C-alpha positions as CSV (number, residue, x, y, z in Angstrom):
1,M,0.0,0.1,0.0
2,N,1.4,3.3,-0.9
3,K,0.8,6.8,0.7
4,H,-1.9,7.8,-1.7
5,E,-4.0,4.7,-1.1
6,L,-3.4,5.0,2.7
7,S,-4.4,8.6,2.8
8,R,-7.4,8.0,0.8
9,I,-8.5,5.1,3.2
10,V,-7.8,7.1,6.2
11,G,-9.5,10.2,5.1
12,I,-6.5,12.5,5.1
13,S,-4.4,14.3,2.4
14,Q,-1.2,12.9,1.3
15,R,0.6,16.0,2.6
16,H,-0.8,15.4,6.2
17,L,0.2,11.7,6.2
18,E,3.8,13.0,5.2
19,Y,3.8,15.4,8.1
20,L,2.6,12.5,10.4
21,V,5.2,9.9,9.2
22,R,8.0,12.6,9.6
23,A,6.6,13.5,13.0
24,E,6.4,17.2,12.0
25,R,2.6,17.0,13.3
26,N,0.9,14.8,15.7
27,A,-2.2,12.8,14.6
28,S,-5.7,13.6,16.2
29,P,-7.0,10.7,18.2
30,L,-9.4,9.9,15.4
31,V,-6.8,9.9,12.8
32,A,-4.5,7.9,15.0
33,R,-7.2,5.2,15.5
34,R,-7.8,5.0,11.7
35,L,-4.0,4.8,10.9
36,E,-3.5,2.1,13.7
37,K,-6.5,0.0,12.2
38,T,-5.1,0.3,8.7
39,T,-1.3,0.1,9.3
40,G,-1.0,-1.9,12.6
41,I,1.2,1.0,13.8
42,A,0.2,1.8,17.5
43,R,-2.2,5.0,17.8
44,E,0.2,6.1,20.6
45,L,3.1,6.3,18.2
46,W,1.0,8.5,15.8
47,V,0.4,10.9,18.5
48,F,3.5,10.8,20.5
49,G,6.2,9.1,18.7
50,T,9.5,10.5,17.8
51,P,10.6,11.1,14.2
52,A,12.9,8.1,14.4
53,Q,10.3,5.8,16.0
54,R,7.7,6.8,13.2
55,R,10.2,6.3,10.3
56,A,11.1,2.9,11.7
57,A,7.5,1.9,12.0
58,W,6.6,3.3,8.6
59,K,9.5,1.5,6.9
60,K,8.5,-1.9,8.7
61,F,4.9,-1.4,7.6
62,Q,6.0,-0.8,3.9
63,Q,8.2,-3.9,4.0
64,E,5.3,-6.0,5.3
65,A,2.9,-4.6,2.9
66,K,5.2,-5.7,-0.1
67,K,5.0,-9.3,1.0
């Protein structure tokens, strides 16, 4: 799943998803819950995670999605 597909499923813009992945912004509780349901990445990480934690989780998600 690429960022375009994920942003469409979650209901946010691709730009907003980029901000969240890079930890430039934190997700709202609703968006964090949707992202957790779709990616398996814990909602706490979308709200409180550091840039390094989010990048690592995103990279792992992408690798698993390719399988």
